[in-house]
N, C-alpha and C positions, 0 to 999 in steps of 0.2 A: 252865708247867706240873708238871714230874719235879721238880722242887726244891720244891714246895710238897706234893705228893706225897711225897716222899723216896724217889722213884724213881729206879733207877739206869736203866744204857743197856738193861741184859736184861729189865726190866719191860714185862708185856704192855701199854703205854700209847702210846695216839695220840690225836691232835691236830691239827686242820685249821683254819686262821682266813681269812677272806677280809673284805676292807675295800672298801666301798663307801659314797662319798658322806659320808667322816666317821663312817660305821658301822661298826663292827667285830662280825664272828661270829664265835665260838668255839665249835668242838662238839672234844668231848672224849672218850675211853671209857679203862674200863682193865678188863682181863679177869684169870677165871683163867687160868691156862698149860694148861688142856685145852678152855678156851674153852666150860665150861658155865655159866660167871657172867660176864654181859657188864654194865656199869653204862654209863652213857652220859649226857653232859649236853651242853645246848647254851644258851648268851646270846648277847645282843646290845651292845653299849655303846661308848662311844667313849674309856674309858680301858684301855689292854689290860692294864694290871698290877691295875686292881681287877676287870675280868675273868675273868682267871687265879684270884684269889683266889677269887671267888663261884663257879667251875668246881670249882676243887679243894675247896673248901668242901661243895658239894655232895656229891660223889663221896667225899668222905672221910666223908660222915656216912651216905651207902648203904654202907660198908665197903669202900672201897679199898685203904684200909691194909692191911686183912687180907689181900685180894689181893698187893698190893706185898711184904709180907714174906714170901708164900709162896716168892716167887722171889727174894728180896733175902739176898745172903751176907752173913757179919756186918762184913766192910769191902767194899763192892764199888767197883770200880776204878774212875775218876772217868772221864766221858764226856768225848768230843773235845773237843764244844763245844756250850754251851747255846745257843750266841749263832745268829741266823737267818744262812744263807748267803749271803753278800754276792753270790756269783754270780748267786744267783735275784733280785738284786733292781737287777740291772743291767739298763740299758736295751737291746734289740737293735741 
């Protein structure tokens, strides 16, 4: 989602996903730094990549690019990892 929104690690972007019975539910938000403007979107589906594209598209249509641009430097430092944390997926 960060890549689709062209957002760096310091961008005020949040996302949360759950999966149950083959259905993924993705909730995401983009906010202004002062919190005066918050864009939210939520979608469900079975293809995580398509779901991320759909959510990003709706957020971008709503003005997410402007909110992200307001906090992005000309050459943002790369995020340590955009991959899910493997530790959180290990069974206990």
